[in-house]
N, CA, C and O atoms as a DFTB+ gen file, in Angstrom:
272 C
 N C O
     1  1     115.482      69.308      84.685
     2  2     114.980      69.694      85.916
     3  2     113.289      69.217      85.977
     4  3     112.454      70.086      85.726
     5  1     112.797      67.702      86.346
     6  2     111.756      67.402      87.016
     7  2     110.467      68.494      87.851
     8  3     110.896      69.031      88.872
     9  1     109.684      68.670      87.655
    10  2     108.637      69.309      88.023
    11  2     108.023      68.680      88.832
    12  3     107.817      67.467      88.815
    13  1     107.703      69.401      89.558
    14  2     106.379      68.064      91.186
    15  2     104.729      68.473      90.258
    16  3     104.298      69.297      89.451
    17  1     104.264      67.256      91.044
    18  2     103.027      67.553      90.139
    19  2     102.309      69.099      90.215
    20  3     101.634      69.551      89.290
    21  1     102.617      69.924      91.660
    22  2     101.937      71.102      91.789
    23  2     102.400      72.144      90.940
    24  3     101.722      73.116      90.608
    25  1     103.830      71.866      90.523
    26  2     104.471      72.779      89.687
    27  2     104.263      72.594      88.008
    28  3     104.597      73.449      87.187
    29  1     103.634      71.279      87.683
    30  2     102.944      71.312      86.519
    31  2     101.298      72.432      86.875
    32  3     100.928      73.272      86.054
    33  1     100.552      72.179      88.204
    34  2      99.150      72.263      87.827
    35  2      99.588      73.656      87.715
    36  3      99.057      74.267      86.788
    37  1     100.655      74.488      88.626
    38  2     100.522      75.893      88.614
    39  2     100.994      76.374      87.386
    40  3     100.826      77.517      86.961
    41  1     101.574      75.488      86.847
    42  2     102.037      76.209      85.114
    43  2     101.348      76.348      84.310
    44  3     101.360      77.331      83.568
    45  1     100.127      74.886      84.197
    46  2      99.105      75.283      83.403
    47  2      98.214      75.977      83.607
    48  3      97.527      76.298      82.637
    49  1      97.818      76.554      85.116
    50  2      96.938      77.739      84.747
    51  2      97.196      78.838      84.573
    52  3      96.435      79.762      84.282
    53  1      98.837      78.843      84.813
    54  2      99.671      79.929      84.773
    55  2      99.522      80.461      83.181
    56  3      99.570      81.652      82.874
    57  1      99.321      79.286      82.165
    58  2      99.602      79.562      81.077
    59  2      98.341      79.809      80.097
    60  3      98.138      80.449      79.066
    61  1      97.390      78.729      81.204
    62  2      95.971      79.353      80.655
    63  2      95.452      80.338      80.292
    64  3      95.084      80.724      79.182
    65  1      95.406      81.028      81.894
    66  2      95.254      82.509      82.185
    67  2      96.289      83.624      80.448
    68  3      95.825      84.584      79.833
    69  1      97.311      83.103      80.283
    70  2      98.221      84.731      79.139
    71  2      97.384      83.484      78.014
    72  3      97.777      83.723      76.872
    73  1      96.763      82.732      78.018
    74  2      96.397      82.464      76.684
    75  2      94.938      82.999      76.436
    76  3      94.435      83.146      75.322
    77  1      94.414      83.232      77.485
    78  2      92.848      83.595      77.804
    79  2      93.256      85.411      78.373
    80  3      92.280      86.022      78.807
    81  1      94.503      86.119      78.358
    82  2      94.679      87.718      78.203
    83  2      94.201      87.918      76.694
    84  3      93.404      88.657      76.117
    85  1      95.435      86.487      76.199
    86  2      95.320      86.531      74.488
    87  2      94.691      86.875      73.254
    88  3      94.889      87.638      72.309
    89  1      93.391      85.548      73.827
    90  2      92.257      85.475      73.599
    91  2      90.872      87.256      73.256
    92  3      89.770      87.589      72.820
    93  1      91.476      87.490      73.558
    94  2      90.145      88.465      74.576
    95  2      91.149      89.710      73.737
    96  3      90.539      90.562      73.091
    97  1      92.290      89.749      73.773
    98  2      93.634      90.596      72.914
    99  2      93.670      91.057      71.028
   100  3      93.906      92.093      70.407
   101  1      93.166      89.143      70.523
   102  2      92.725      89.469      69.447
   103  2      91.904      90.048      68.652
   104  3      90.889      90.292      69.304
   105  1      91.776      90.462      67.400
   106  2      90.596      90.411      66.428
   107  2      90.474      90.088      65.911
   108  3      89.663      90.682      65.200
   109  1      90.985      88.655      65.306
   110  2      90.971      87.402      64.377
   111  2      90.622      86.299      64.478
   112  3      91.414      85.386      64.711
   113  1      89.188      86.112      64.303
   114  2      88.665      85.288      64.561
   115  2      89.112      83.616      65.053
   116  3      88.665      82.930      65.972
   117  1      90.200      83.310      63.999
   118  2      90.803      82.613      63.826
   119  2      91.683      81.785      65.187
   120  3      91.633      80.707      65.779
   121  1      92.351      82.851      65.211
   122  2      93.308      83.259      66.042
   123  2      92.589      83.187      67.816
   124  3      93.124      82.852      68.873
   125  1      91.468      83.569      67.566
   126  2      90.824      83.388      69.711
   127  2      90.524      82.409      69.649
   128  3      90.832      81.714      70.617
   129  1      89.793      81.773      68.567
   130  2      89.482      79.990      68.628
   131  2      90.606      79.675      69.060
   132  3      90.762      79.453      70.260
   133  1      91.672      79.587      68.124
   134  2      93.491      79.105      68.941
   135  2      94.045      79.306      70.395
   136  3      95.172      79.151      70.865
   137  1      92.759      79.736      70.984
   138  2      93.637      80.760      71.985
   139  2      92.383      79.795      72.748
   140  3      92.644      78.985      73.637
   141  1      91.091      80.026      72.262
   142  2      90.139      79.349      73.671
   143  2      90.208      77.646      73.526
   144  3      90.140      77.041      74.596
   145  1      90.307      77.029      72.589
   146  2      90.719      76.056      72.977
   147  2      92.022      75.775      73.710
   148  3      91.939      74.947      74.617
   149  1      93.091      76.264      73.499
   150  2      94.614      75.969      74.008
   151  2      93.862      76.696      75.479
   152  3      94.288      75.905      76.321
   153  1      93.238      77.445      76.055
   154  2      93.361      77.886      77.072
   155  2      92.165      76.660      77.943
   156  3      92.522      76.165      79.012
   157  1      90.489      76.218      77.194
   158  2      90.051      74.298      77.362
   159  2      90.925      74.225      77.865
   160  3      91.163      74.974      78.813
   161  1      92.000      73.054      77.344
   162  2      93.143      72.580      77.292
   163  2      94.338      72.428      78.488
   164  3      94.876      71.539      79.148
   165  1      94.379      73.636      78.351
   166  2      96.018      73.890      79.367
   167  2      94.988      73.550      80.976
   168  3      95.465      72.855      81.873
   169  1      93.323      74.286      81.099
   170  2      93.113      74.340      82.438
   171  2      92.213      72.547      82.699
   172  3      91.728      72.149      83.758
   173  1      92.238      72.064      81.836
   174  2      91.213      70.923      81.324
   175  2      92.992      69.381      82.189
   176  3      93.104      68.368      82.879
   177  1      93.662      70.173      81.563
   178  2      94.669      69.378      82.492
   179  2      95.535      69.030      83.088
   180  3      96.276      68.053      83.195
   181  1      95.238      70.745      83.831
   182  2      95.300      71.289      85.107
   183  2      94.455      70.321      86.495
   184  3      94.783      69.871      87.592
   185  1      93.269      70.363      85.669
   186  2      92.205      70.186      86.656
   187  2      92.369      68.684      86.835
   188  3      92.034      68.179      87.907
   189  1      93.009      67.727      85.565
   190  2      93.037      66.693      85.577
   191  2      94.618      66.201      86.459
   192  3      94.715      65.011      86.757
   193  1      95.288      66.752      86.674
   194  2      97.078      66.372      87.142
   195  2      95.956      66.781      89.174
   196  3      95.981      66.031      90.150
   197  1      95.090      68.327      89.044
   198  2      95.212      67.611      90.310
   199  2      93.831      67.180      90.695
   200  3      93.196      67.956      91.409
   201  1      93.204      65.917      90.281
   202  2      92.881      64.984      91.006
   203  2      93.608      63.878      91.082
   204  3      93.128      62.891      91.639
   205  1      94.896      63.847      90.535
   206  2      96.030      62.593      91.043
   207  2      96.509      62.867      91.597
   208  3      97.030      62.025      92.329
   209  1      96.895      64.629      91.866
   210  2      97.422      64.885      93.663
   211  2      96.788      64.182      94.309
   212  3      97.364      63.316      94.967
   213  1      95.058      64.335      94.356
   214  2      94.077      64.560      95.520
   215  2      94.069      62.846      95.233
   216  3      93.505      62.331      96.199
   217  1      94.428      61.974      94.408
   218  2      94.666      60.745      95.081
   219  2      95.673      60.117      95.300
   220  3      95.726      59.019      95.855
   221  1      96.656      60.816      94.845
   222  2      97.673      59.950      95.418
   223  2      98.817      60.389      96.795
   224  3      99.924      60.090      97.244
   225  1      97.484      61.427      97.082
   226  2      97.446      61.947      98.865
   227  2      96.674      61.137      99.093
   228  3      97.097      60.414      99.995
   229  1      95.605      60.813      98.704
   230  2      94.582      59.799      99.734
   231  2      94.978      57.908      99.815
   232  3      94.779      57.108     100.730
   233  1      95.540      57.732      98.557
   234  2      96.502      56.743      99.001
   235  2      97.114      56.804      99.834
   236  3      96.867      56.106     100.818
   237  1      98.231      57.707      99.805
   238  2      99.193      58.351     100.767
   239  2      99.291      58.120     102.114
   240  3     100.175      57.602     102.796
   241  1      97.464      58.935     102.562
   242  2      96.901      58.696     104.304
   243  2      96.506      57.322     104.066
   244  3      96.836      56.775     105.118
   245  1      95.904      56.267     103.176
   246  2      95.472      55.563     103.224
   247  2      96.460      54.404     103.736
   248  3      96.232      53.673     104.700
   249  1      97.421      54.376     103.046
   250  2      98.368      53.238     102.973
   251  2      99.473      54.073     104.077
   252  3     100.616      54.146     103.625
   253  1      99.236      54.802     105.674
   254  2      99.827      54.961     106.830
   255  2      99.050      54.659     107.120
   256  3      99.228      53.442     107.175
   257  1      97.473      54.985     107.622
   258  2      96.307      54.478     108.417
   259  2      96.486      53.065     108.241
   260  3      96.373      52.485     109.321
   261  1      96.918      51.669     106.490
   262  2      96.946      50.641     106.916
   263  2      98.110      50.508     108.272
   264  3      97.873      49.809     109.257
   265  1      98.752      50.917     108.185
   266  2     100.284      50.147     108.419
   267  2     100.151      50.386     110.052
   268  3     100.958      49.710     110.691
   269  1      99.167      51.331     110.939
   270  2      99.112      51.577     112.666
   271  2      98.481      49.843     112.770
   272  3      98.212      49.348     113.865
């Protein structure tokens, strides 16, 4: 099943939140660092996907305007 861009964004933020909670629960510094880095990567991925979605929406809007 293919995810929509919105579903991918939601999934990244949800997983980032899960890793953030694991980070706060862990007492091992190496594990905490891994959780922190993973949280950062997932959040950045979601942010990049969101900007792609905005560009896609803007391009579709501009294409509709130019057809008129």
